[in-house]
N, C-alpha and C positions, 0 to 999 in steps of 0.2 A: 574360166569357161562359162558361157551363157547358160541360163537355166533351161532345163528340158521343157518347162512349161511355156517358154518363149520360142521354142524351136518348132516351126511348122512340120518338120519331119516326124514329130512326136505328138502332133495334135489329136491323133486318133486314140491315144492311150489315156485311160483314166488311172492315175497313180493310186497305188494302195499303200497308205501310210502304215507305219509299224504300230501294232497294238500292244501297248505297254501295260494294259490292264485297266481300261476304263478312263474316264475323264481326269481322275486324280490318282495316277499311279504312285505306288509307294516308293519305287526306286527306278524312275525313268532314266535311261542312259542319255547323256547330253551329247548327242552326235552333232557334228557340224551340219549346217543347213545344206551344203553342197552334197555331202554324203547321204544325208537323210532323203533328199529328193531323188538322187540317183537310185537308191535302194527301193524307193517307192515305185519307181518305174520298172525296176527289175522284177519286183513282186508281181506287177501287173502283167508283164510279158510272160513270166513263168506260169502264171495262172492260165494263160491262153496257150501255153506250150509253143510260143513263137520262136522260130529258128530263122534268123536273118542276119544280114551284115550289120544292121544297126544294133542288134543285140550284142554282137561281138564287140562293137565299139563301146557299148554301155558297160559290158563286163571289163573291158580294158580300163575304162575310166574308174570303175569301182576298185579294181585291183591296184591301180596307182595310188589310191587313197588308203586301201586296207588289203595288203597282199596276203593276209592270213585268213581271209574269208573263204572257208572251205567250200561252201555251197556255190559260191560264184565260180570257182574253178571247175567244179563238177558240171555246172550248167554250160560253161564256156566249152568244155570238151565235148559235151553232147551236141552243142550247136556246130562246132567244127566238123564233127563226123557226119552230121546230118546234111550239111552244106557241101560235103566233100571238099573242104577248104584245103589250101596248100599247107601241109603240115610242116614242110621244111621252112616255110616262112614263119610259122608259129614258133619253131625252135629258134630261128634268128631273132624273133621278138623276145623270147624267153631269156636269151643269153644276158643282155644287159640288166634285165629284171632280176635275174638270179644273182648277178654280181653286186647289185644294189642292196639286195636283201639276203645276206649270206646265211642267216640262221632260219630261214623260212622253210618249213617242211612242205607246205602245200605246193610250192613251186616245184619241188623235186618229185612229188607224187604226180603232178600234172605232166612234168617232163617224161617220166617213166611211162605214163599212159600214152603220150604222143609217140615216143620211140617204139613202144610195143606195137602201135598201129602202123608205124612206118616200116617196121620189121627190118631196121637197118641201124647200125651203130656208127655209121660214117661221121667222123668229126667229133664224136663224143669223148674219146680219150683225150684229144687235144683240149677240148673245152674243160674237162675235169681237171687237167693239169693247170690250167689258168686259174680255176677256182681254188685249188690247193696252194697255189702261189700266194693267193690272197689270205687264205686261212688253212694252214697245213693240217689242222686237227678237226676240221669241220665234220661232225658226225654224219650229217645228211649226205654230204658229198661222198664220204667213204662208203656209206651204206648203198648209195646209188651205184658207185663203182663196182661193188661186189655183185649187185644185181646184174649189171651190164656184163661182167665177166661170165656169170652163170648163163645168162640169157643168150649170149652170142658166142659162147665157147671161146673166150679170149685168154684162156689159161696160159697159152704159150705165145701170146702176141706182145711180148715186151713188158709184161706186168712185173716179172721178177726184177728185170733190169731197172724199171722205173722206180720201184720201191727201194732198190739198192741206192739209186741216186738220191732219193729223199733222205735215207738214213745216213748217207755220206754227208749231207748238208746238216742234218740234225739227228745224231744217234739216239737222242732222248725222245724222239717222236713216237710215242706209244701207239698212235694210230697206224703209223707205217709198219711198226712191228706186228701189229694185229693183221694188217693186210698181207704181210709176208707169210704169216702162218696160213692165212686163207688161201693164198696162191699155191703154196707148196702142198698143203694137206686138205684143202677144202673141196676138191673136185670129187663129187659123189660117184662119177664114172670110174674113178681110179680105185683099184683094189688094194692099193698100198704103195709105199715108197720103198725103194731098195736101200741096202745098207750104205751105198755110196751117197745117196741124198741125205740120209740121217747124219753121216759123218760130215758132209759139207755144211749142214745147218748147225751142227755142234761147233764146228770150227768158226763159223761166221759169228755165232753168239759169243763165243769165247774171245774172239778178236775184239768185239765191241766192248766186252767187259774189261779187257786190258786197257782200252782207251779211257773208259769211264767206270771204274769199279763200283761207284755208288749209284749207278744208273740201274733202276729196278727192272726195266723192260727186258734186257737180254737175260737177266737172271730168271725172270718168269718164262722167257722163251726156252731156256735150258730145262727148266722143270717140266714144261709142256712136252719137250722132246723125250724126257725120261718116261713120262706117262704114256706117250704115244708108242714108244718102243717097249714098254713094260720092263724097264730097267730099274734096278734099285737105286736109291739116292746115293749110295756109296760109290756108284760109278764116277761121281764127280768129286770124291773126297780129296784127292791130291790136288785137283784144280782149286777147290775152295780153300784149301790150306795155304795157297799162295797169297790169299788176301786177308786171312784171319786165322786166329787160333785162340781158343779159350785160355791157353797157357801164357799167351803173350798179348795182353790187352793193349799195350802201348804200340803194338805193331798191326793193329786191326785197320785195314784200309776199306773194308766194306761190311756194313751191317747185314747186307743180304747174304754174304758168304757165311757170317755167323748164324744166320737163320737156317741156311742150308745145312751147316754143320750140326746144328741142334737136331735136325731131322735125321741126319746120318748117324749120329751117336745114339739116338733113340732107336733107330733101326738096328744098330749093332748091340743094343741093350747095354750101352755104356752110359748109365744114368748119371754118373758123376760129371762126365764131360758135357753131357747135354745140359745139365743144370748150370754149369759154369757159363756156357754159351748164352743161355736164356737169361741168367742173372746180369751178364754184361749188357745185353740188349735192354733189359728193363731199367737198369740203374745208370747206364753210361751212354750207350749208343742210340737208344730209341726210347727214352723215358716217357715220351708223350703217350706211348702205347704200353706202358708198364702193366696195366691190367691184363692186356692180351698175352704178354710174354709170361706173366705169372700164371695165367690160366693154362698156357702151354706146359709150364713147369708142373702144374698139378696133375696133368694127364700122364706124366711119367710114373705116377704112383699106381696107375691102373695096370692090370695084367698085360695088356698090349698097348704100348704107348702110341698116341695119335698125334698128328700135327695139326 
């Protein structure tokens, strides 16, 4: 791209160079010349609070070089709104930009700002699906999806079916498990879920465990269900014993089942069996966290055992 200083369209602007702290800065940042010049012109137009099409072009150029520059995104949004620009066109421009920079938070904040202004989620779920195909555990995408569900009341718009599809592809996708919990239990307008939903979710998590006993996500989901329903850990005792038993260390198929059994035995004040489960975890099935399991074991000496 030609220099802004050579462009007649920018001849009225006196660029403002970055002040790194005097003529001999201690730690000046070595920006590329193209980026430094573009930023010097942006500082100048920001100082005059200019809102124009050329400013939008300038911000687009800077974003192409540094998509993490938060101030540039903020000024771009301000300019878009002032000019009453086509916000659908902005979303169309954002799509390939987001796909190119999957981990960029600023892009998603800007997108949320634009969608909020548009007051419409049309096409967003489809785009999010394409993003998750590229990176199924992208934190920014999942966070944005949850905001979208809350903002536009999409709880029953295929979200549960979509997350089931993702878990069918990868039952170990902890982000998808988290979103399932959000969809089922995260609606603040909901006063609670009935026993049928709790039973459905219990069965779903158990089915996932039968497929992958050493997958921590569905075990965590089951524990969450117990807390939500205010049920004792012993509710899952018979299920956990299908995968582990302190008495049969050679038949342990899941360290997470042992972990749960340790809690169950502690809850039942069966200190001996709880100690056996924790010793197996510390010495054989999860020795990398031996200090944690030994700490758990020490808690059994307290008047009320804690997990």
